[in-house]
C-alpha positions in Angstrom: 81.6 52.7 -65.0 80.9 53.0 -68.7 78.1 55.5 -69.5 75.1 53.6 -70.8 72.3 54.4 -73.2 68.9 52.8 -73.7 66.7 53.2 -76.7 62.9 53.2 -76.4 60.4 53.8 -79.2 56.7 54.2 -79.8 54.9 54.1 -83.1 51.8 56.1 -83.8 49.6 57.5 -86.5 48.7 61.1 -86.8 46.4 62.9 -86.7 45.1 61.3 -83.5 41.8 59.5 -83.8 40.8 59.8 -80.2 41.5 62.3 -77.4 44.6 61.2 -75.5 44.4 60.4 -71.8 46.6 63.4 -71.1 44.5 65.9 -73.0 43.4 67.9 -70.0 47.0 68.8 -69.2 47.5 70.6 -72.6 45.3 73.5 -73.8 44.2 72.9 -77.3 46.0 69.5 -77.5 44.2 69.0 -80.9 46.2 71.8 -82.4 49.6 70.1 -81.7 51.6 69.0 -84.7 52.7 65.4 -85.1 56.0 65.9 -83.2 54.5 67.7 -80.2 51.7 65.1 -80.0 54.2 62.2 -80.4 56.6 63.4 -77.7 53.7 63.7 -75.2 52.1 60.4 -76.2 55.5 58.6 -76.1 56.2 59.8 -72.6 52.7 58.8 -71.4 53.0 55.3 -72.9 56.6 54.7 -72.0 56.9 56.4 -68.6 57.3 53.1 -66.7 60.1 51.8 -68.9 61.9 55.1 -69.0 62.5 55.1 -65.3 63.3 58.3 -63.3 62.8 61.6 -65.1 65.8 63.3 -66.7 68.0 66.0 -65.1 68.3 67.4 -68.7 66.2 67.0 -71.8 67.3 67.3 -75.4 64.8 67.6 -78.2 66.4 66.5 -81.5 64.1 67.7 -84.3 65.8 67.0 -87.6 63.3 68.8 -89.8 62.7 71.5 -87.2 59.1 72.6 -87.8 59.5 73.0 -91.6 56.8 70.5 -92.6 54.2 71.9 -90.3 55.1 75.5 -91.1 54.7 74.8 -94.8 51.2 73.2 -94.2 50.3 76.3 -92.1 51.4 78.7 -94.9 49.5 76.7 -97.5 46.3 76.8 -95.4 46.2 80.6 -95.6 48.2 81.3 -92.4 45.3 82.6 -90.5 45.8 81.2 -87.0 48.9 82.2 -85.0 47.6 80.0 -82.2 48.1 76.9 -84.4 51.4 78.1 -85.7 53.0 78.6 -82.3 52.8 74.9 -81.5 55.3 74.2 -84.2 58.1 76.2 -82.8 60.7 73.8 -81.3 60.9 75.3 -77.9 57.1 75.6 -77.7 56.7 72.1 -79.3 58.4 70.7 -76.2 56.1 72.6 -73.8 53.3 70.1 -74.3 55.7 67.3 -73.2 56.8 69.3 -70.2 53.1 69.9 -69.2 52.2 66.2 -69.6 55.3 65.1 -67.6 54.8 67.9 -65.1 58.5 68.6 -65.5 60.5 71.8 -65.6 64.3 71.7 -66.1 67.0 72.5 -68.6 66.2 71.7 -72.2 68.1 72.0 -75.4 66.4 72.0 -78.9 68.6 70.9 -81.8 67.9 71.1 -85.6 70.7 70.0 -87.8 69.1 68.0 -90.6 70.2 64.4 -90.9 72.9 64.8 -88.2 70.4 66.0 -85.5 69.7 62.7 -83.6 73.2 61.5 -83.4 74.4 65.0 -82.6 71.8 65.2 -79.8 73.2 61.9 -78.3 76.7 63.3 -78.6 75.6 66.5 -76.9 74.0 64.5 -74.1 77.1 62.4 -73.6 79.1 65.6 -73.3 76.7 67.0 -70.7 76.6 63.8 -68.5 77.9 64.8 -65.1 77.1 64.7 -61.4 74.9 67.7 -62.0 73.1 66.0 -64.9 73.5 62.3 -64.4 70.4 61.3 -66.5 69.7 62.9 -69.8 67.0 62.1 -72.3 67.3 62.7 -76.0 63.9 62.7 -77.8 63.3 62.6 -81.5 60.7 61.5 -84.1 60.9 59.9 -87.5 58.2 59.7 -90.2 57.6 57.5 -93.2 55.8 60.4 -94.9 52.5 58.6 -95.0 51.1 59.5 -91.6 53.0 56.9 -89.6 55.5 58.1 -87.0 57.9 56.8 -84.5 59.1 58.6 -81.4 62.5 57.7 -80.1 63.6 58.3 -76.5 67.3 57.7 -75.6 68.1 57.6 -71.9 71.7 58.4 -71.2 73.0 57.6 -67.7 76.4 58.1 -66.1 75.5 57.1 -62.5 73.7 53.8 -62.9 73.6 50.7 -65.1 70.5 50.8 -67.3 68.6 47.7 -67.8 66.6 46.5 -70.8 67.0 44.8 -74.2 67.9 48.1 -76.0 71.0 49.0 -74.0 74.2 50.2 -75.6 77.6 51.3 -74.5 77.4 55.1 -75.0 81.0 55.4 -76.2 80.2 52.9 -79.0 77.1 54.9 -80.1 78.8 58.3 -80.2 81.7 56.8 -82.2 79.2 56.3 -85.1 80.0 58.4 -88.2 76.8 57.6 -90.1 73.9 60.0 -90.9 70.7 59.7 -88.9 68.6 57.4 -91.2 71.4 54.9 -91.1 72.0 55.4 -87.4 68.5 54.3 -86.5 69.0 51.2 -88.7 72.3 50.4 -87.1 70.9 51.0 -83.6 67.9 48.7 -84.2 70.0 46.0 -85.8 68.4 46.5 -89.3 71.6 47.8 -90.9 72.7 45.6 -93.8 76.4 46.8 -93.6 
C-alpha cells in the first residue's frame, strides 16, 4: 500500500473575539499566541474529519516564536508567564491539553523549508510503531488572518477525503513552503 496524506485546514482571526469552547482545558488560554491558539482551535473544529489521534505529532513552526518574542520584547518584557507560551515545545502543550493527548512530539523550525521538511520527517517515521502521524503548521497573511494546516500521514490505512495525496508525490516536491501550499491546494500557476 502507498502511504497516504490528507490535508485539512482551518482559517481564523486572532486575537480571539470570544472565549473558545475548550478554554477550561488550558490555564490562561487568553495569553496564548496565535500559533498556540490556532493549533488548539483547529483540532477542536476538525477533530471529526481528522479521524483517530496520531501516534506521533510534528509541530512545524516556520517562524518559530520570533514574531511573538519580538512583540513581547517591545512591550517591555515584564511578564514571563506570557513569554513562556511562545516557546515551541510549550506552544504545543495547549494543543496536547485540549486533545487530552500525550505522546511523542517533534518541533521543527527551519524557515521556509519547515512544513515540507516536517512532512518528509513524518514520512520517514511512518512505521508499525507510528502508523499515523500528524504534521501541524500555521500560515499568516500578516494582517491578523491565519490558517492552521493539519497533515495526516498514514501507512496502515487508506485515508479518505477530497484533500488526499500520494505521500511519495508530496515528499518529492522541491519547492519552498509558500509555493508548496499553493501546489498542494491547486493554486499553483506553474
